[in-house]
N, C-alpha and C positions, 0 to 999 in steps of 0.2 A: 695560396695563402693558407695559413694553420687553420684546421677546423675550428669553428667556432668563432672566427676573427675575421669573417668575410665581407662586412660591412665596409666601404670606402668611399670616399666623395665623389667618384665617377657615378656609384649606385644613386647617390642622394641627388645628384644633379638630373640624372636621366629621370629620376622619379618625379622631381618638379615640373619637367617637360612633359612626362605622360600625363600630370595633373592638369596642365595647361591644355594639353591637345584634346583630352576627353572632353572639355567645356568649349570647344571652337569649332567652327565650321572652316574645312580646310579642302580648298578646291583647285588651288594654283600653288607653284612651287614658291611665288612670292609671298602668298599667305603662310605659307610652312615656315618660310624665313623668318617673319615676323613673330610667329609664335614661339620658336625656337629662341630667337634672341630677347623676347620678353618674358621667358618663362623663370630665369634665373640669372643672376650677374655672372655665374659661371657657365653658362650656355652661351655659345657664340656659334653660329653658322657659317659654314664654309661652303659655298655654291660653286659646282664645278659644270661646264658646259661642255657637252660631248663633241662640239664642232671646233672647240679652241685648240689652235695648234701650237700655243706657247708652252713654256716650261710648267706653267701651273696646272696644265691639264691633269685629270686624274687617272693613272694607269694601273692596271691590276698585273702582277706579275705572277708566274709559274714558278712560285718559291719551292714547292714540294720537290721536283725535280732540280732545281739548282742546290738545295741542300742535300739532296739524295748524291748527287755527282760529287761533292766535295767532303761531306762529314759523314761520321758513323752516328748511329742512334745512340742516345744515352739511357742505357738501361736502369730502370728504376728510379725515373726523374720523381715520381710522386713522393717518394721518401725525402728528398731534399728539399730544404727551405730558405736556404742561404746559398747565393750563387755570386761569383766575382770573376770579372774577367779583366786582363791586361793587355795592352796594346803590346807589350813585350813578348808576349805569347801567344800569336794568333791561332785559333783553333783550339786553344786549352780553356776549361773553366775550372773553377776552384768551388768546390761545393761542400756544403755542411749539411747534416740533418738537422741540427740544433745549434744555437749560438755558440753553446758552451764546449762544442766537439772540435776536434782538429779537421782543419779542410781537407779534403780530397782532392788530389790533382788529377783530373781526368782530360785526357787528349781525345778530341773529337774529330780531328782533321785525318782524312785518309792519307795514307801512306804517299799515295801517287799524287796528291795535289800540288799544283804549282799555284805558290802562295800569291805571287804577283798578280796572275791571271785572276785569281781568286777577289783580289783587293780591287780590282779595275773592271769586273764583268758585272752585268746585270741579267737577272733572269728575263727568259722570253716575256715580251708583252702579250695578255691574252685578250684578244679582241673580242669584243661582245658579239653575241650571234644575233641579237634584236630578237623582236618577237616573231613566231610561227604564226601561219594563216590561223591554225586552230586555236592558239591562244587568243587571237585576237577576235575570233568569233566568240570565245567564252567572255572575254571582256565585254564584249559588246551586248553580248545577250545577259549575262549575268550581273556585271558590276555596274555598266552604264546606269541603271535606274537609280543608284544610289548618289549619283553626282547630281548636283542642280542641274536645271535645265540648261542654263548658257554655259555650262563647262563641258558637257557631254562629249561634244565633237572634237575637242580638244584633246580628252584621256582616252577615250574610248571611242576613237572613229570605227566606221563599218570597216571589215575586211575586204579587200580588193577582190572581186568575183572574177576569176577568169576562166 
């Protein structure tokens, strides 16, 4: 966004959520969902279960490696404020610094890129590593006291002593 014009609806909706969250006790995911949903009409929660095997489960992809393989970096991207893409020219962006300037055609696709492969390939899925024993001990010792008593075992259980 252009400097001085950085306020947007997302910021306003998140601000309303923060205001509601600060005045609430949150000890469970269901309590957090209720706070998000009741903070403003523009805020709706979406809960993902890590054990879901369906299409709606949340995946994190290694986009950095994917884009590096197929695309060249766009040097000086910060000076452009208007971008246009078209399906007729895959891997090309039309960019302008200001609205009244002519568009610059910038080819981002690497020469060696196989376009059909690009259009049908997803990046590698990043598998979450989980909590280390050290992190679990920290949560148990330092964070657990801030939870209401009946929720402590659920969110900050004792690390297994091996």
